[in-house]
Each structure stands twice: as structure tokens, then as C-alpha cells.
N, C-alpha and C positions, 0 to 999 in steps of 0.2 A: 117696312123697309126691306129691301132685298138687294142682291148683287154684292160687289166687293167695295169696301170702304177704304179710302186712301188715308193713311196716317202719315203725314209728311213732316219730316224733321229737317229744317234748314240749319246746317252747321254740324261739323264733325269734330268739334272740340270736346272737352270733358263733359260739358253740360249736355250737348246734343247727343253724344254717345250714351251718356248715363240714362237719358230718357228713352232713347231707342231700345236699349237693352232691357230697361225696366218694362217697357211695353211688351216686347217679345217674350220675356221670361214670365211676367206676372199678370199681365192684363189680357193679352191676346188669348191665352188658354181659357180664361173665364168667359170672354166674348164668344169663343168657339162653342162652348157649352150651350150658349143661348142661340146657336145657329147663325151667328154672324161671322162673315169672312172679311178679314182686314189684310191690307198689304201695306208694309212700311217702306217708305222712301227716305233714304238718308242722302242729303245733298250737300256737297262741299266743293269749294273751288280748288281744294288740294286733294290729291289721291291718297295722301299720307297724313296721318295724325302727327302733330308736332308738340313735343314736350318742351314748351318755351321756358319752363322753370330752369332747365339746364343751360340756357343760352349764355348766362354770364361767364360760365367757365369755358364752354365750347368755343365762344368767339375768340378766346385768347390763344388757345393752342389745342390742336388735335391730340397731342400727347397727353393732355390733361383729361379731355373728354371729346372723343371724335364726334363730328356732326352726325354720322350715320346712326349713332346710338340714340339720337333724339327723335327718330322718325319710325313710324310703323304703318304699313298699308291699312287703311280703314276697312277695306273689303275683307281682309284676313280675319278681322275680329268677329265676323258674322257667319263664318263657315260652319259653325256648329248648329245653325238653324236650318230648317227646311228652306231650300232656295225659293220655293213658291211664296214664301212669306215676306220677302224683302227684296229691295233693289237699291244698290249704292250707285248714285249718280255723281260723276265728276263734272261739276258745272257750277255756275254762279247765278244766284237769284238776281234777275234783272228788273222785274216789276212784280207787283202784287195787286190783283184786282179783288178788293175786299167784297164787293157786291156779288161778283161771279164766283167767289171762293176758288180762285185760281192763282197760282204763282207761275211766272214765266222764267224758265231756266235757260241760260246761255251755256251750251255744252262746251267742254274743254277744247274741242277741236276748233272752236272759234267761229264756226260756220252755222251750226245747227242750233235751232231753238226748240225747246220742248215746253208746251203748256201743260201744267200739272194741276189738275183739280184736286181739292182736298175735302175730306169730311172733318178731319181734325188737323190742326197745324201747330207745330212747335217752332218758335223763333229762337234760334240759338247761334246766331252768326257772329257773336263776339265782337272783339275790338282789334285794332291794329295799332302798332307803335310806329314812330317815324322811320325806324330802321327795319328792313326785311330780315336782319340777322336776329332780331328779338321777337318777331311775330310773323305769322304767315302773311305774305302779300301775293295772293294767287296760289299757284301750285308750290309744293314743298321744295321743288328744285330751285326756286328763286331764293329761298331762305338758305338752303344748303350752299349755294354759290356765294351768297353774301358772307356766311360764316367762314368759308374757305378763303375768301379774299382777305378777311380780317386776320386769319391765321398767318397768311403770308406777310402781311404788314407787321404783325406783332413780332415775327421772328427776328426782325432787325430794328425794331422801333427804339428810338431814343426819346420820343416825346408822345404823350397820349393825353387827349382831352376827352372826358366823359361828361356829358351834360345831363343833369337830372338827379334830384336828391331823394327820389323814392327808392324802393328796394332794388329794382333792376339796376339803376344807376350806381347805387352804393355797392351792390354785389359785384357788378362788372368792374368798377374801379378797384375794388378789393382784390379781385382775381388778377387784374392787370398788374397791380402793384406787387403782389406776392410773386407772380411769375417773373417779372422783370427785376425786382429789387430784393426779393427775399423778405425776411422779417427782422425787425430790430431785436436786440437782446433784451433780457429781463429788465435791465435798468436804463434802457434807452427808449426814447420816444420816437425815434426815426432811424431807419437803416443808416449805418455808418458810411456805406459806399454805394449809394443807389446808382444803378446803370441807366435809368431813364427817368425823365420828369413826367410824373403822372398827376394830372389835375382833375378834380371833380368840381364842376361849377353848378350852382343852383340859383335860381332867381328868388328862392325863399330865404328866410333868415335862419333856417335850421334844416336838418336832415330828417328823413323818416317820420312824416307827420302823424302816422298811426301810433307811434311810440311816444312815451313821455319825453320831456325835454332832457332830463338827466340821461335817459337811455340813448337819445339822439347824440348827446355829447360823447357818450361812450363809443358810439359808432364812429364819430370823428376821430377819437383817440385811436381806435383800432385801424382806421384807414391810415393815419399817420405812421403807425407801426409798420406798415408795408410800403411806406414811401409815397403816400398819396397826400397831396395838398388839397384842402377844401376851400373854395371861394364862394362866399354867400352874396346874395342880393345882386346877382349878375346873370342875365340870360343871353342866349344866342339869338341874334336877329336873323342871320343868314350864314350860309357856309358855301365855300367853293373849293372843289378838288382839282388840282392841276394835273398835268400829264404825268408827273412823277409819282402821283398818288398821295402827295401831301395835301392836307386840308387847311384852309384859312377860315377862321370863324370871325364874324363881326359881332361884337358884344354890345349889350345895351348901355354900357358905360363909355362907348365910343372907341374902345380899344380893338385891335386886331391881333389874334394869336394864330400861330401856325403849328401844326403837329403832324407827326407821321401817321397817327391813328386818331380818328375822331368818331365817337359813338354817341349819337343823340338818343338819350334814354329818358326823355321827358314827354309827357302828354300821351293821350290815346285818342283814337278816332273810332266811333262805333261803325261797324259794317252794316249800316242801315239805309244805304242809298236806295234800295228797292222798296222801302216802306213809305206809304203815303205820308205827306207832311203832317196832316192832322193827327196822326197816330204817334208822333214823336214830340219830345220836349225840345226846348231851344238848343240843347247840346246834341240832339240827334239820337238820344236814347229812346227806346220804345216805352210809351206810357203803359205802366203795368199796375194791376191791383197788387199792392205790396204784401198782402196777406194770402190771397188765393193763388197768385202768380198767373192769373188770366189777363189777357188783353181785352178787357170788357168792351172797349169801344170798337173792336174789330169784329164783333159778332160772336156767336156761340162757338165753343170748342177751339179757341185760339189761345195759345199759351206762350209764355216767355221764360226762357231758361238761361241763366248765366248773366255775363256782364253786359249784354246788349240791352237789358232791362233797366229802367230808371230806379228800380228798387235795389239794385245790387251794389254792395259795398266792396265786392271783390274778396279774394282770399279763399283758400281751400275750405276753411271751416264753414263759410257761408254757402259755398257751392254744394258741399256734401250735406248741408242742412236743408238746402232748397230742393234737391232732387227727389227725396221721398215725399215731401209735401206736394210737389207738382205731380208726381206719379199718382199719388192718392187721389187728387182732385180730377185728374184725367180719367182714372179708373171709375170714379163715382159718376162722372158725366156720361161716359160711354156705356156703362152698365145700365144706367137709368134709361138712356135712349133705347138700348136693346130690349130691356125688360118691358117697356111700355110701347115699343115699336113705333116711336115717334122721335124725331130729332129735337123736338122742343121740350122733351121731358126733363124735369128738374130732379136731381137726386134728393132723396130723403135725408133728413138729419143735417148737422152742421158740416161745413167744409173743414178740411184740415188747414190750419193756418201757419204761415211762415213768420217767424220772428227773427229779424236780423241780429246777429251777434255783433254788437257795436263796442264790445270790450276792447281793451288794449291787447290785441293778439296778433303777433307777427314774429317770424323767425328770419333773421338776416345773417347769413354767413359772410364773414369779412376775412378773406385770407384763411389762415388756419384757426380762426376764432369766430366769434359771432355775438350778436346782441339781439335780444327779443324779450317777449313777454307772452304769457298765456293767461287770458282772462285777468289781466292786470298784475299777475304775479311774475317775478323775474324768471326768465328762461336761462338756465346756466349755459355759459359759453360752450362747454364741452358737449352738452346735449344738442345744441344747435349744429355743431359739427357732426355729431354722431347721426342725428336724424335727417339732416338736410345737407350740410356742407360736405360730407364725405363723398357723395356721388350725385348730389342734387336729385336724389330720389328717382333715378331713372328706372329702378326696379318696379315702379308703379305703372310704367307705360303699358305692358301687356294687360294688366288687370283693368286698365281704363279702356283699352281698345276692344278687348274681348268680353267685357261686361262682368268680370268677376267682382268688381267693386260693388255691383248691385245684385250679387247672387242671392243674398237674403231678401225675402219679400218684406219690405217695410211699408207696403201700402195697406 
């Protein structure tokens, strides 16, 4: 084999950036020693990385967490490398020819198309939520605009509806309630003089399904403390926003509610429209070998990182556990191909295997407090505030974008 080999990463979220940096820091130098030249392409529909972890607070008020603090240019994170080793492409994967080993990218200018052949491919295009305020929908400017629009509405809001009983919905409702209503006293279950009616609705019969039922009930109690009512077993069928900005939601029980602010925080859609149907499950997630994190049915040297894969349960703990496993198996595959000078070479010895952490692990800030667990053990409320709720961990953004989180070679 000779020439330059394309290592293509589709997706500039934490998963995609983690693999791109792992390759440039720990794999490319080893391949170079064997006389192989690689070029990394990082492709994302947004020019900026988005720390969606901080959106529950940022959507409520810029005074609490300005939207600008949640974004960082992806290209800036790669400036420490030789520019001949990488290219950051602002564009969206439109199609994928598995047989020709080519992905087609629609560039951000909306007019030009780039066909990008790959020797190795990492699929890390992630998920999107119904609201552009809580996940990227194209370029980061769409999310920034959506957050700022909600900030304006919250400034004078008297009624808020949040739909969704997962962590995003609970955290958002908690931030909204605390901002608008404050917090109840030690011996009160609800603020004495709430300024706004804040309602969290979920079609489930409980909140926070990752956590135990007693902890879910604690979550409801903490929401009540900041003036949030919780309604169970009701979903939103549709919503309409009028010219004044108020939103009317049609509920599954036949009722209609109107609010100054409505935030849909339920459900996710995988960003997998470019993936051939036979490589996805019925929900649109990419079929993945859940232990090696390869997409075996897509041919050699195709890998899946993060929530786009059907193996993923989500959460930081699983993402940070998957990156070194995937990087190790990529390194094994590419070094074997380089050593034997054939793309069909198989690495010697066993693969590194990923094991999903399915324990009760989650931390959910709710106003000035929080509820959670770590491997089934209770997570003290003050620690949840200290580690996450204080600033929603925005200090992790630079390390994610510039690769410091994978500085240590774990391959």
C-alpha cells in the first residue's frame, strides 16, 4: 500500500472529537514509523462544538449561563497539530456508498458537494432532540438563536410547560422553576409565592427512568420545592405557537394547555439519514458490534462512536469508557494493515472489548439541589451541585475540543 490514507470522522461531538484526537496523538505517529501517511477529516454540520449539557440552564437566562459559553470552534481544537495531517470540513453527510467506500458531504455553503473516499471511517453523528435549543440542528447559530429566543420569553414568563421526564426535561424544569419562583423554605414543600406556573409533563408513570423509583420520587419532591408541578401519563400530541409567542399544546388526554414558554425535552432522533437502511435498526441507530464497536456489516475499518450506535446507553461514563476501547481497536486494525502491507490483514491477539456500564449512574441537578446515584450508591445532593449543577461543567469544553481529555495514551 502506498499514498495517503483517509481517516474520516463524521461528527464533531465529544465522541467524534475524542477519536479524532486519539488518532492524531497516539495512532498516527505509530503508523508514520511504518512509513504510512494518513490524513484525518473531521466533518460536522456545525462549525462549533456545542456543550448541550449546559442547555437546561442556558435556555432560562443568559444571566445564569450565557449561550456563548456553550460553543467553541471545532477547528481551534486542532491548531496544535501539523496542518498537513487534518482537515475540518463544515458540512453534512448526505449519503454513504459502502461498496465504493465513499461518503458524500454537502458543504455548509449549500451549493457544493464533496465526495470523500475513506480508508477508515468513524461514524459519530449523534442524536438530535425536538428543540434546537437542546441539541444541534445544523450549524450552531440555529441553537444559539433558539436559546436566545427562549431567554426573551423567560424574562416575562408567567407560565411554562416542559415536556419530558428524562434528565434534560427535569433539569430544565428545575432551572425554570428556581429562576422564576425561587425555592421553598426548609419546612415547605412548595414556594409560598410563586411568580409563574411551571409544569413538567411526561407520558411515563415516573421521572428519570435510569434512577430507582425512590430517587425518582425525590426528584419530584425537589421539583416541587422550586414551584414545578409534575403531571404523569400525559404526552404532547402537537403544539402551535401563535403570533404573540404563546404556545398551545394538545395533550394525549384531550386537553389543551397554553403557556408563555414551551420546551419539548422528550425523545431523540439519530442523525443517520445518510446511512443505508440495511445498516440501521428499526429506530435508525447504526448496527454495531457492541463489544468491538465496529460496524461489521459495513466492511473493514468502519467504526461507531457515541449515541448513534445501537450499543450506546448514553451518559458520560459510557462515552468515556468507549473511546479508549474504540481507539485501541482502530490502532490494532491499522497497524496490522500497515505491518503486513495489505488492507485485509487481521491484528494478532484479542480485541479490546467494551462493556456497557448499566448500573444506576446519573446526576441530575434540580435547582439548588439534585438527585442521583453512582453505580447504585446514592449521590449526595451537595456533590451533584458541586460537580455538575454549579456551572454544568462548562470547564470541560476546552479539554473536549482540544483533545486534552485523551492526552493520556490508553490504547
